C-alpha positions as CSV (number, residue, x, y, z in Angstrom):
1,P,-3.3,-4.3,-14.2
2,P,-4.5,-1.1,-12.8
3,P,-6.7,1.1,-15.0
4,R,-5.0,3.8,-17.0
5,G,-5.8,7.4,-16.5
6,V,-4.4,10.8,-17.1
7,A,-2.3,11.7,-14.1
8,A,-1.3,15.3,-13.4
9,D,1.8,16.7,-15.0
10,F,3.2,17.8,-11.7
11,P,5.6,15.3,-10.1
12,A,5.8,15.1,-6.4
13,P,8.6,17.0,-4.7
14,L,11.7,14.9,-4.1
15,T,10.5,11.6,-5.5
16,G,9.5,12.8,-9.0
17,A,6.6,10.4,-8.9
18,L,3.4,11.3,-10.7
19,P,0.2,11.4,-8.7
20,L,-2.4,8.7,-9.4
21,A,-5.4,9.4,-11.6
22,N,-8.9,8.9,-10.1
23,A,-9.3,5.4,-11.5
24,E,-5.8,4.4,-10.4
25,L,-6.5,5.6,-6.9
26,G,-9.8,3.7,-6.8
27,F,-8.0,0.5,-7.9
28,L,-5.3,1.0,-5.2
29,E,-7.9,1.7,-2.6
30,D,-9.6,-1.7,-3.5
31,Q,-6.2,-3.5,-3.3
32,V,-5.4,-1.9,0.1
33,R,-8.8,-3.0,1.4
34,E,-8.2,-6.5,0.1
35,L,-4.8,-6.7,1.7
36,A,-6.1,-5.4,5.0
37,S,-8.8,-8.0,5.1
38,R,-6.4,-10.8,4.3
39,V,-3.9,-9.6,6.9
40,V,-6.5,-9.4,9.6
41,A,-7.6,-13.0,8.8
42,A,-4.0,-14.3,8.5
43,T,-2.1,-16.3,11.1
44,P,1.6,-15.5,11.5
45,R,2.5,-18.7,9.6
46,R,0.1,-18.0,6.8
47,A,1.4,-14.4,6.5
48,A,4.9,-15.6,6.2
49,Q,4.2,-18.4,3.7
50,D,1.4,-17.1,1.5
51,E,3.0,-16.1,-1.8
52,E,-0.2,-14.3,-3.1
53,L,-0.3,-12.2,0.1
54,R,3.3,-11.4,-0.2
55,R,2.8,-10.4,-3.9
56,L,-0.1,-8.2,-3.1
57,A,1.8,-6.5,-0.3
58,A,4.8,-5.8,-2.6
59,E,2.5,-4.6,-5.3
60,V,0.7,-2.0,-3.2
61,E,3.9,-1.0,-1.6
62,S,5.4,-0.3,-5.0
63,R,2.7,2.3,-5.6
64,L,3.5,4.2,-2.4
65,P,5.5,7.0,-4.1
66,R,2.6,7.7,-6.5
67,L,0.1,7.6,-3.6
68,Q,2.2,10.0,-1.6
69,A,2.4,12.3,-4.7
70,S,-1.4,12.2,-4.8
71,A,-1.7,13.0,-1.1
72,A,0.7,16.0,-1.3
73,I,-0.8,19.4,-1.0
74,R,0.9,21.4,-3.7
75,E,0.3,23.5,-6.8
76,G,-1.6,21.6,-9.4
77,A,-2.9,18.9,-6.9
78,N,-6.3,17.4,-7.5
79,V,-8.0,18.7,-4.4
80,D,-10.8,16.1,-4.8
81,L,-8.3,13.2,-4.6
82,V,-6.0,14.5,-1.8
83,P,-8.2,13.5,1.2
84,R,-8.8,10.0,-0.4
85,A,-5.1,9.6,-1.1
86,M,-4.2,10.6,2.5
87,Q,-6.6,8.1,3.9
88,C,-5.4,5.4,1.6
89,E,-1.8,6.1,2.5
90,D,-2.6,5.8,6.2
91,D,-4.5,2.6,5.6
92,L,-1.6,1.2,3.5
93,Q,1.1,2.1,6.0
94,R,-0.9,0.6,8.9
95,T,-1.7,-2.6,6.9
96,L,1.9,-3.1,5.8
97,A,3.0,-2.6,9.4
98,D,0.5,-5.3,10.6
99,Y,1.7,-7.6,7.8
100,R,5.4,-7.2,8.8
101,S,4.5,-7.8,12.4
102,L,2.8,-11.1,11.6
103,V,5.9,-12.2,9.5
104,A,8.2,-11.2,12.3
105,V,6.2,-13.2,14.9
106,Q,6.5,-16.2,12.6
107,R,10.2,-15.8,12.3
108,M,10.6,-15.4,16.1
109,Q,8.5,-18.6,16.6
110,Q,10.8,-20.4,14.1
111,L,13.9,-19.2,16.0
112,G,12.4,-20.3,19.3
113,R,12.0,-23.8,17.9
114,T,15.6,-24.0,16.7
115,I,17.2,-22.9,19.9
């Protein structure tokens, strides 16, 4: 489980998600780096069939609202965390897109074999 920390008392606009504390952001950054390295090394077949990879992708994606709350420039924001959160959000979005692309390639390859 991610480390616990005291998050700001200011929810992000629209989502109501609380921003991540410093330790939580660090844990998420590590998970995003791990996911990115596994996606880069994965074949389409492995990306589509690897349950651990799928679980990790779902786990980091579930934290996206809190990450976005951390990256938001607003009153009460932790200005030291905002740049890190913005970079982490960019890295996470790109990694998830790469992962989804690999899974889509595998599905297209499977369809091509059945036609």
